[in-house]
Every structure is written in structure tokens, then in C-alpha cells.
C-alpha positions in Angstrom: -43.7 -28.4 46.5 -41.4 -28.1 43.6 -40.7 -31.8 43.5 -44.5 -32.5 43.4 -44.9 -30.1 40.5 -42.2 -31.9 38.5 -43.8 -35.3 39.3 -47.2 -33.9 38.2 -45.7 -32.6 34.9 -44.1 -36.1 34.3 -47.4 -37.9 35.0 -49.2 -35.4 32.7 -46.7 -36.0 29.9 -47.0 -39.7 30.2 -50.8 -39.5 30.2 -50.8 -37.3 27.2 -48.4 -39.7 25.4 -50.6 -42.7 26.3 -53.8 -41.0 25.1 -52.1 -40.0 21.8 -50.8 -43.6 21.3 -54.2 -45.1 22.0 -55.9 -42.7 19.6 -53.3 -43.5 17.0 -53.8 -47.3 17.5 -57.6 -46.9 17.5 -57.4 -44.8 14.3 -55.3 -47.4 12.6 -57.6 -50.2 13.7 -60.6 -48.3 12.5 -59.0 -47.8 9.1 -58.0 -51.4 8.7 -61.4 -52.5 10.1 -63.2 -50.4 7.5 -61.0 -51.9 4.7 -61.7 -55.4 5.9 -65.5 -54.9 5.9 -65.5 -53.4 2.4 -63.5 -56.3 1.1 -65.8 -58.9 2.6 -68.8 -57.1 1.0 -67.4 -57.4 -2.5 
């Protein structure tokens, strides 16, 4: 039971890290994407 709990905690941490990383990358892409569209409009 204890081993399973540790494994779940590890998986949870990895998932949390992955979600944060994806959000960060998406945020950066959105920022650069917005800049690109404004430059093209000028």
C-alpha cells in the first residue's frame, strides 16, 4: 500500500510538471503568435 502511494505521488508530480510546462510553452507561443500577427498587419 505504501509503495503504491509513493508511485501515485511520483506520477502526480510528473503530471503537474508536464501541465505546467505545456501551459508555459503555450503561453510563450501565444505571446509570440500575437506579436507576429501585429507585425504582419502593419
